[in-house]
Structures are given as structure tokens and as C-alpha cells.
C-alpha positions in Angstrom: 143.1 -137.2 18.4 146.8 -137.6 19.3 148.4 -141.0 18.6 151.9 -142.3 18.5 153.4 -145.6 17.5 155.4 -147.5 20.0 158.0 -150.2 19.3 157.1 -153.7 20.4 160.1 -153.6 22.8 158.7 -150.5 24.5 155.2 -151.9 24.7 156.0 -155.3 26.2 157.3 -154.1 29.6 154.1 -152.2 30.0 151.9 -155.1 28.9 153.7 -157.6 31.2 153.6 -155.3 34.2 157.4 -155.2 34.4 159.4 -153.4 37.1 161.3 -150.3 36.0 164.9 -151.1 35.2 166.0 -147.7 36.4 164.7 -148.2 39.9 164.8 -152.0 40.5 168.2 -153.7 40.6 167.0 -157.0 39.1 165.8 -155.8 35.8 168.5 -153.2 35.8 171.2 -155.9 35.9 169.5 -157.7 33.0 169.4 -154.5 31.0 173.1 -153.7 31.6 174.4 -157.3 31.2 172.2 -158.5 28.3 174.8 -160.9 26.8 175.5 -162.6 30.1 171.8 -163.1 31.0 170.6 -164.1 27.6 172.1 -167.6 27.7 170.8 -168.1 31.2 167.2 -167.1 30.2 167.3 -169.4 27.1 167.3 -172.4 29.4 165.8 -171.0 32.6 162.4 -170.3 31.0 162.0 -173.7 29.4 161.1 -175.4 32.7 159.3 -174.6 35.9 161.9 -173.5 38.6 160.8 -173.1 42.2 164.1 -173.7 44.1 166.5 -170.8 44.9 169.6 -173.0 44.7 171.9 -173.7 41.7 171.5 -170.2 40.4 174.3 -168.0 39.0 176.1 -165.8 41.5 174.7 -162.6 40.1 171.2 -163.9 40.9 171.6 -162.3 44.3 170.6 -158.9 42.7 167.2 -160.6 42.2 167.1 -162.0 45.7 167.7 -165.5 44.2 163.9 -165.4 43.5 162.9 -167.6 40.5 159.8 -165.4 40.0 161.9 -162.2 39.7 164.4 -164.0 37.5 161.7 -165.3 35.2 160.0 -161.9 35.1 163.2 -160.1 34.1 163.9 -162.7 31.4 160.5 -161.9 29.8 160.6 -158.2 30.4 164.2 -157.3 29.4 165.6 -160.1 27.2 162.4 -160.9 25.3 161.5 -157.2 24.8 164.9 -156.4 23.5 164.9 -159.3 21.1 161.5 -158.5 19.8 162.4 -154.8 19.3 165.6 -155.7 17.5 163.8 -158.2 15.2 161.1 -155.8 14.3 163.5 -152.9 13.6 165.8 -155.0 11.4 163.2 -156.8 9.4 160.6 -154.0 9.0 157.8 -156.1 10.3 155.9 -156.2 13.5 156.2 -159.0 16.1 153.4 -160.5 18.2 153.8 -162.2 21.4 151.7 -165.0 22.9 151.9 -166.7 26.3 152.8 -170.4 26.5 153.4 -172.9 29.3 157.2 -172.4 29.1 157.3 -168.6 28.8 156.6 -166.3 25.9 156.9 -167.4 22.2 157.6 -164.6 19.8 156.4 -164.7 16.2 157.1 -162.2 13.5 154.5 -161.5 10.7 154.4 -159.1 7.9 152.0 -156.3 8.8 150.7 -155.7 5.2 149.8 -159.4 4.7 148.0 -159.7 8.0 146.5 -156.4 9.2 144.2 -157.4 12.1 144.1 -155.3 15.2 146.5 -153.5 17.6 146.8 -154.1 21.3 147.1 -150.6 22.8 147.2 -151.4 26.5 146.6 -154.2 29.0 146.2 -154.6 32.7 146.8 -158.4 32.7 150.0 -160.4 32.9 149.8 -161.7 29.3 149.5 -160.3 25.8 146.9 -161.5 23.4 148.3 -162.4 20.0 147.9 -159.7 17.4 149.4 -160.0 13.9 149.3 -156.4 13.2 150.6 -152.9 14.1 151.3 -152.5 17.7 150.2 -149.0 18.8 149.6 -147.0 21.9 146.9 -144.3 21.9 147.8 -141.5 24.2 144.3 -140.2 24.0 140.9 -141.0 22.5 138.6 -138.1 22.5 134.8 -138.2 22.3 132.4 -135.4 22.1 130.9 -133.9 25.2 127.7 -132.9 23.5 126.1 -132.0 20.2 125.4 -128.4 19.7 122.4 -127.0 21.6 119.0 -127.6 20.2 118.5 -124.8 17.7 115.6 -122.4 17.9 112.5 -123.3 15.9 112.6 -121.8 12.5 110.6 -122.2 9.4 113.4 -124.0 7.6 115.7 -126.7 8.8 118.9 -125.4 10.3 122.2 -126.8 9.2 122.9 -130.1 10.9 125.0 -129.7 14.0 128.2 -131.5 14.3 129.5 -133.8 17.0 132.2 -131.8 18.8 133.8 -131.4 22.1 136.8 -132.8 24.0 135.9 -135.1 26.7 138.4 -138.0 27.2 137.1 -141.5 27.0 137.2 -143.3 30.4 138.0 -146.8 29.3 136.8 -149.8 31.3 139.2 -150.8 34.0 141.1 -154.0 33.5 141.1 -156.2 30.4 142.7 -155.5 27.1 142.3 -152.5 24.8 142.5 -153.2 21.0 142.5 -150.8 18.1 141.0 -152.3 15.0 142.1 -150.8 11.7 140.9 -153.5 9.3 137.5 -155.2 9.1 139.2 -158.7 9.4 140.3 -157.9 12.9 136.9 -157.2 14.4 136.0 -160.8 15.5 139.4 -161.3 17.2 139.0 -158.0 19.1 135.5 -158.9 20.2 136.7 -162.2 21.5 139.8 -160.9 23.2 139.2 -157.3 24.3 136.9 -155.3 26.6 138.0 -151.9 25.2 137.6 -151.8 21.4 138.5 -148.9 19.1 137.1 -149.4 15.6 139.3 -147.0 13.5 138.4 -146.1 9.9 136.8 -149.5 9.3 135.8 -150.2 5.7 133.3 -153.1 5.7 133.3 -155.2 2.6 130.0 -156.2 0.8 127.8 -158.5 2.8 130.0 -158.1 5.9 128.3 -157.1 9.1 130.2 -155.2 11.8 129.3 -158.0 14.2 129.4 -156.9 17.9 127.0 -159.6 19.1 129.5 -161.4 21.3 130.8 -158.5 23.3 132.1 -159.4 26.7 130.3 -158.0 29.7 131.4 -154.5 30.4 132.9 -153.9 26.9 133.5 -150.3 25.7 133.3 -149.8 21.9 134.5 -146.6 20.3 134.0 -145.7 16.6 136.9 -143.5 15.4 137.6 -142.0 12.0 135.1 -142.8 9.2 133.3 -146.1 9.1 132.1 -147.1 5.6 130.3 -149.9 3.9 130.4 -151.4 0.4 127.1 -152.1 -1.3 125.0 -155.0 -0.2 121.7 -155.3 -2.1 119.9 -157.4 0.5 117.0 -156.2 2.7 117.8 -158.8 5.4 121.4 -157.6 5.7 122.2 -155.6 8.9 125.4 -153.5 8.5 126.0 -153.2 12.3 124.6 -155.5 15.0 125.3 -155.1 18.7 124.5 -157.3 21.7 125.9 -157.2 25.2 125.5 -156.5 28.9 126.9 -153.4 30.7 128.3 -152.1 27.4 129.1 -148.6 26.1 129.1 -147.7 22.4 130.2 -144.3 21.4 132.2 -142.2 19.0 135.5 -140.4 19.1 135.9 -136.8 18.3 135.5 -136.2 14.5 134.2 -139.7 13.7 131.3 -140.5 11.3 129.5 -143.7 10.5 128.3 -143.5 6.9 125.7 -145.9 5.6 126.3 -145.3 1.9 122.6 -144.6 1.4 123.2 -142.8 -1.9 123.9 -146.2 -3.5 120.5 -147.5 -2.5 118.0 -144.6 -2.4 115.3 -144.8 -5.0 112.4 -143.0 -3.3 110.7 -146.3 -2.2 112.6 -147.3 0.9 111.4 -150.7 2.2 108.2 -150.5 0.1 109.9 -151.7 -3.1 112.5 -150.8 -5.7 116.0 -152.1 -5.4 116.9 -154.4 -2.5 118.5 -152.5 0.3 119.4 -153.1 4.0 116.2 -152.5 6.0 117.9 -151.8 9.3 121.3 -150.1 9.6 122.2 -150.4 13.3 120.5 -153.3 15.2 120.7 -153.2 19.0 119.2 -156.4 20.3 119.3 -158.1 23.7 121.3 -155.2 25.1 121.0 -155.1 28.9 122.2 -152.1 30.8 123.9 -150.3 28.0 124.8 -146.8 26.8 124.9 -145.5 23.2 126.3 -142.0 23.1 128.2 -139.3 21.2 127.5 -141.0 17.8 127.5 -139.2 14.4 125.6 -141.2 11.7 124.7 -140.3 8.2 123.3 -141.6 5.0 121.7 -144.8 6.3 119.7 -146.8 3.6 116.3 -147.2 5.2 115.6 -147.4 9.0 118.6 -146.3 11.1 118.4 -147.7 14.7 116.4 -150.8 15.4 116.2 -151.4 19.1 114.8 -154.8 20.0 114.6 -156.9 23.2 116.7 -154.4 25.1 116.4 -153.4 28.8 117.8 -150.4 30.7 119.5 -148.8 27.7 120.2 -145.1 27.2 120.8 -143.4 23.9 122.1 -139.8 24.2 123.9 -137.1 22.3 123.3 -138.8 18.9 123.2 -137.0 15.5 121.4 -138.8 12.7 121.8 -136.8 9.5 120.1 -138.0 6.3 119.6 -134.6 4.8 121.3 -135.5 1.5 118.3 -137.9 1.0 115.9 -135.0 0.8 116.8 -134.3 -2.8 115.4 -136.4 -5.7 117.8 -138.6 -7.7 117.6 -140.4 -11.0 115.7 -143.3 -9.5 113.2 -141.4 -7.3 111.8 -139.0 -9.9 110.4 -135.9 -8.2 110.3 -137.6 -4.7 113.0 -137.4 -2.1 115.6 -140.1 -2.7 115.5 -141.5 0.9 112.3 -143.0 2.1 111.2 -145.0 5.3 114.3 -143.5 6.9 113.1 -143.8 10.6 115.6 -142.5 13.1 114.9 -144.7 16.1 112.5 -147.7 16.0 111.9 -149.3 19.4 110.2 -152.6 19.9 109.8 -155.2 22.7 112.1 -153.1 24.9 111.7 -151.8 28.4 113.3 -149.0 30.5 114.7 -147.1 27.5 115.9 -143.5 27.5 116.5 -141.5 24.3 117.7 -138.0 25.0 119.6 -134.9 23.7 119.7 -136.1 20.1 119.1 -134.6 16.6 117.4 -136.5 13.7 117.2 -135.2 10.2 115.4 -137.7 8.0 112.3 -138.5 5.9 110.2 -140.7 8.2 109.5 -141.1 11.9 112.0 -139.4 14.1 111.1 -141.9 16.8 108.7 -144.8 16.5 107.7 -147.0 19.4 105.9 -150.1 18.2 106.0 -152.2 21.5 107.6 -152.0 24.9 107.2 -150.1 28.2 108.7 -147.4 30.4 110.3 -145.5 27.6 111.4 -141.8 27.9 112.1 -139.7 24.8 113.4 -136.3 26.0 115.0 -133.2 24.4 114.9 -134.3 20.8 115.2 -132.2 17.7 113.4 -133.7 14.8 113.5 -132.2 11.3 112.1 -133.3 7.9 110.4 -136.5 9.0 107.1 -137.8 10.4 107.4 -136.7 14.0 107.3 -138.5 17.4 105.2 -141.6 16.9 103.6 -144.6 18.7 103.1 -147.3 16.1 102.0 -148.5 13.9 100.5 -151.0 16.3 99.0 -154.3 15.2 100.0 -157.3 13.1 103.3 -157.9 14.8 104.5 -160.4 17.3 104.3 -157.9 20.1 101.5 -155.3 19.9 101.6 -153.8 23.4 102.9 -150.3 24.3 102.7 -148.7 27.7 104.2 -145.9 29.8 105.8 -143.9 27.0 106.7 -140.2 27.5 107.8 -137.7 24.8 108.8 -134.4 26.3 110.8 -131.2 25.9 111.3 -131.7 22.2 111.2 -129.7 18.9 109.7 -130.9 15.6 110.2 -128.8 12.5 109.6 -129.1 8.7 107.9 -132.4 9.2 104.9 -134.2 7.9 103.4 -134.8 11.3 104.0 -133.6 14.9 102.7 -136.0 17.5 101.2 -139.3 16.2 99.6 -142.5 17.5 98.7 -144.9 14.8 97.2 -148.4 14.9 96.7 -150.7 11.9 93.2 -151.2 10.7 91.8 -154.7 11.4 94.5 -155.7 13.9 94.7 -156.1 17.7 96.9 -154.6 20.4 97.0 -152.3 23.4 98.4 -148.8 23.9 98.2 -147.2 27.3 99.7 -144.3 29.3 101.2 -142.2 26.5 102.3 -138.7 27.3 103.3 -135.8 25.1 104.6 -132.9 27.2 106.2 -129.6 26.3 106.5 -130.2 22.6 107.1 -127.3 20.1 106.5 -127.8 16.4 106.7 -125.5 13.4 106.0 -125.8 9.7 104.1 -129.1 10.0 102.7 -130.2 6.7 99.9 -132.7 7.3 98.9 -133.3 11.0 99.9 -131.5 14.1 98.3 -134.0 16.5 97.0 -137.2 15.0 95.6 -140.4 16.6 94.2 -142.7 14.0 93.0 -146.3 14.0 92.7 -146.8 10.3 96.4 -146.9 9.4 97.9 -148.9 6.6 101.4 -148.6 5.2 99.8 -147.9 1.8 97.6 -145.2 3.2 94.8 -144.9 5.8 91.4 -146.4 4.9 89.2 -143.8 6.6 87.4 -146.7 8.4 88.8 -147.1 12.0 88.7 -150.5 13.7 88.6 -151.2 17.4 90.9 -154.2 17.8 93.7 -152.0 19.3 92.7 -150.2 22.5 94.2 -146.7 23.2 93.9 -145.4 26.8 95.5 -142.9 29.1 96.7 -140.4 26.6 97.7 -137.0 27.9 98.8 -134.0 25.8 100.2 -131.1 27.8 101.8 -127.9 26.6 102.0 -128.9 22.9 102.1 -125.9 20.7 103.0 -125.0 17.1 102.0 -124.1 13.6 101.1 -125.8 10.4 102.9 -124.9 7.1 99.6 -124.1 5.4 95.8 -124.2 5.7 95.8 -127.5 3.9 97.2 -129.2 7.0 95.1 -130.4 9.9 95.8 -129.1 13.4 94.0 -132.1 15.1 92.8 -135.4 13.8 91.5 -138.1 16.1 89.8 -141.1 14.5 89.1 -143.9 17.0 87.2 -147.1 16.5 84.0 -147.9 18.3 84.7 -147.9 22.0 88.5 -148.5 21.6 89.7 -145.1 22.9 89.4 -143.9 26.5 90.8 -141.4 29.0 92.3 -138.7 26.8 93.1 -135.3 28.3 94.5 -132.1 26.8 96.0 -129.1 28.6 97.8 -126.1 27.2 97.5 -127.4 23.6 97.6 -124.9 20.8 98.4 -125.9 17.2 97.3 -123.4 14.6 97.4 -122.6 10.9 95.6 -125.7 9.6 91.9 -126.4 8.9 89.4 -129.2 8.8 90.0 -130.4 12.3 88.2 -133.7 13.2 88.1 -135.5 16.5 85.5 -138.3 17.1 86.9 -138.8 20.6 86.4 -137.6 23.3 82.9 -136.4 23.0 84.0 -132.8 23.7 85.9 -132.9 20.4 89.3 -131.5 19.5 91.4 -129.4 21.9 90.0 -125.9 22.2 92.4 -123.2 21.2 
């Protein structure tokens, strides 16, 4: 990413929509006769002037227009004064609009690093007590690497790469935030926000819950977090309408999971943030080109969202596969779901890679959800549930398709909690390839509990309209089970299989439909 630092004097004419002094006679006269016009501007901008009389003789070059005279005072005299002050003092100036013109204040950059205004299309400049910079280009990835072929071992995690330029929202203010303290000001003032190398202090959320409509957020550089041992703490929270959240080329968002992992996840052990990125009440949004690693427990928690697309996202928790001093012989990371979706409608998740130790995707409530072209490695597969015992226990119209699952505990899974109520309908698995699956290839069970299944299914959650089409793959050993369907009494209906072929396991068991498990 190319970036250059501009002086404040160079930035202000752009920010104030000034005319070019080389081609317009009015600002040109100001530039060439600065001493003469400075005294005039000192008094002229202190009151509202509408008349074209009583002006100096040279004002004819500005057509005796108070508007043009005032604009040139702000654009030429103010910009020169600010640039001179900044250069001589070694500090950066910020400019704020006032009723009588523009008031310039000078603040030490090191004592107040907040955020930088990089461009504006309005007639005023929002105050920023920080570095003033202009980004010539922000680059985001155009795609993650193509989904790798299925192999018996997990391939190296792909990297976010590419070179597509960000198309920033038209109008509004663009702010580059380089310190955590500047985030709230940028959210309040800007519709294009670049979060560059943010280091969030302990117990400090990157709070993007008050984004203006149409805001575009870009994560650049490396985003990191200090330890916060609190299961209710959410490191990143995002809310908004018509928003875009994405990453610049070479960026990474690192959740510092190594400081928390103990092999127990949210089931016990040390207190740790349960959800890493919370997207809630997002309407008509896009999350794309994001590179996220080492989240503590669950990564994305998508709740009460509508019409949101997640695409070209890399979630890489492979470091958590290895045991550490707290986890004994178990993988250090646990309960590390990639995407958890609840109470959300019209969601699309596509073209993404997840390397983790739990559900690649889990839908616990919501409707009209499409999960397409996923690569899932190391986790628990593509899941519905668990359903039951929550505030919302209804899932409908969910499709998982064109995806690959490797080196995972499960392939395709629907699970409802024993003794609870709810409804699951119209669930479709299509064109899924799996390899090296340890426990279940296809599993639908109604005896699920977080501590382990009971073996006794209940019928409080109904499951209907399940289609499994062109789902193929192999188990890692004969101890795995190709197909396992355990429904409660009368709670399952309308299941159909076509082109299903999962092999390598043993002990298949399907108590619904009456025809039994899919025939190979």
C-alpha cells in the first residue's frame, strides 16, 4: 500500500474545495500578494459581508464577490499560515469550522494521536488532533486463493492477496485511525474509516456500533488486542445499515488466542472472550476480504442481521491445533466456531476458508441462508444447531452447497438438544465433498447435549424437508460412522437422498426414514 504524508497547507485547499491558484485569478492574487491580503482577511472574515461596496481596489480580480474573497482568505491565507506553523513548530495543526470563519489550533501529535482526515467532499474539515495524511491508494484483496483440492491432510492456509483498489463511499469524510483512542471520533465523524495497525488495550472493544448509514470500514496493517479475561467481553462489535467492512492488502486481525487457549473453550477453564467479532443489527451489509487468526473461542457471531453477505474471508486458527501447557494432550483451541448465525435472515456466506476446531458454520436460528463455496478444515463441519433451549429455536430455508470439508470430526450435521422444543425445515446439502472425516459423515441427531449425546432422542424439535444431494466422501477410519440419523418419535419428516456416497466407516444407523440410511 503506497502512502505519503501531506502538509496541512497542502491538504486544506483540497478539503475546502478551493479553486486552483494557477488557473483562477482571485486565489492567484492572494497567493502572490500574501502580505497585502493577510491584513484584509484578518478583519473581513470576522463578520458576515454581503455587500460588494467598500472593498479594496484589488478586489476586482475576485469580481468584488464577498463569497470569492472569503473563500480565498480561507484557502490561501489560512492554509499558508497553518503550514508555516506546523513546519516551524514540529507539530500538526487541526482546523475546525466556526461561525466567523476557520479557527486553527495546534496540538502536539505525540500527546494526542487520534485519527487522520485523509480526504473530504464537504466544505468543512472535522477537527483531528493528529497526523494529517493523504492515502494515495488503499488496496484490498480480490480473492483468497482458489479452494484447494481435497487431500488427506490440511493444506497450508491460503493468504489474502490481490490488488483491487477500494472504492470508497462517495461524499462524506475519510479518516485513517492509527490509535485506538481515535476510533469513537472517527465513527461519529466519518463515512470512510481506515483502521490502521490498531492495538486495542485490555477491556477495550473496537466499537463500531454507531456507524453512519453507508459507512465503509477498512482494516489495514495488523489489528491486535491485549488480554481481557472476561467471557462477556466482545473484542469487535459492528452495527449499521448499508455498510461495508473489509481488509486492505496484507492486513491481519489477530485475536491473541494463544493467551487464552486451555483446551476447554467456553466450557470452563480460564475466562476468555466468548465471541470475537459480533455483527448485530446489520441491515444490508457486506463483510469481505478479511484475514482473521487466533480468535479465543467463537469467531463470528451474526445476530439479528438482515441482507448481509460474507465473502472471501479467511479464518485461520491452525496454531490452536497443537496442545499447550494448559490443555494437556488436547488441542489448545476449543469451541472455535468459524461462523455462528442466529436470528438472522437473507444471509449469504461464500468463497471463504475456515481452519478451526469446532463448527465451520453453525446456524442456530434464522431463515433464507445460503452457505456456498466453503473450505472447512479441522473442525466439526457444516451444521444446523444445536436447536432448542434458546430464545429463538426456528431455522428454515438453509442451503449448504459447493463446499469441501476435510480433516474434520463431522461432515454435514443437524443437531437438536434433547428435551427442548423448536422447528427446523427446508434444509439442503448439495454438492458437498468431504475427506478424512473422523466421527460422522452425515449426522442428524435429536439427543444432543454439549457434554455429549444421551442416546435417547426427544421429539420436541421437529425436523422436516431435509434434502441431501450429491454429497460424497470418505471417513478417516472404520471407527467412524458414514450415516447416523437418530430422530425422536414422529418428529422427523420428508427426508430425501440423491447421489449420496460416504464410505470408509462402519456401524451406520438411521431410524428415519423407514427405508434406512442412504444406499451406496
